[in-house]
C-alpha positions in Angstrom: -19.1 16.1 4.9 -18.5 13.0 3.1 -19.7 13.0 -0.6 -19.9 9.1 -0.8 -19.8 6.2 1.7 -19.1 2.6 0.7 -19.1 -0.4 2.7 -16.6 -3.2 1.4 -16.2 -6.8 2.3 -18.8 -9.5 3.0 -20.8 -10.0 6.0 -20.3 -13.1 8.3 -17.3 -14.4 6.5 -14.6 -14.2 9.1 -13.0 -11.0 7.9 -14.1 -7.5 9.1 -15.9 -5.1 6.7 -14.4 -1.7 5.8 -16.4 1.4 5.5 -14.8 4.1 3.2 -15.7 7.8 3.1 -14.9 9.9 0.1 -14.5 13.7 0.3 -14.8 16.6 -2.1 -11.4 18.1 -2.7 -12.7 21.7 -3.1 -14.0 21.5 0.4 -10.7 20.1 1.7 -8.7 22.9 0.0 -10.7 25.6 2.0 -10.8 23.7 5.4 -8.8 25.4 8.3 -8.0 21.9 9.5 -6.3 20.6 6.3 -2.8 20.5 7.9 -1.8 16.8 8.0 -5.1 15.7 6.3 -5.0 17.2 2.8 -2.0 17.1 0.6 -1.6 19.6 -2.2 -2.2 18.3 -5.6 -4.2 15.3 -4.4 -6.9 14.1 -6.8 -9.1 12.5 -4.3 -9.5 12.1 -0.5 -10.7 9.1 1.3 -10.8 7.7 4.9 -11.3 4.0 5.7 -12.5 2.6 9.0 -12.4 -1.2 9.9 -15.7 -2.2 11.3 -15.2 -4.8 14.1 -17.4 -7.7 14.5 -19.4 -8.2 17.7 -16.9 -10.9 18.8 -13.9 -8.5 18.3 -15.8 -5.7 20.1 -16.4 -8.0 23.1 -12.9 -9.2 23.2 -11.6 -5.7 23.2 -13.8 -4.8 26.1 -12.7 -7.8 28.0 -9.0 -7.0 27.5 -9.7 -3.6 29.2 -11.0 -5.2 32.5 -8.9 -5.7 35.6 -9.7 -9.5 35.5 -7.9 -10.0 32.2 -5.0 -7.8 33.3 -4.4 -10.0 36.3 -4.8 -13.1 34.2 -2.2 -11.8 31.7 0.4 -11.1 34.5 0.3 -14.7 35.6 
């Protein structure tokens, strides 16, 4: 449903890229799920997601393992 999608930031620099989605306000006004998402009188609607690098993703997965949890307790 996004009208436009933009990826910001630079690759392989040490900071994560951000992907931004822009939405049509006219569709948001009619959406039954607009409570908590769309604010009356808004001129635009966007949603940004931070894209994790491979190293960050691997670290997040490792932190969910029992081995890491045992190591952290010590």
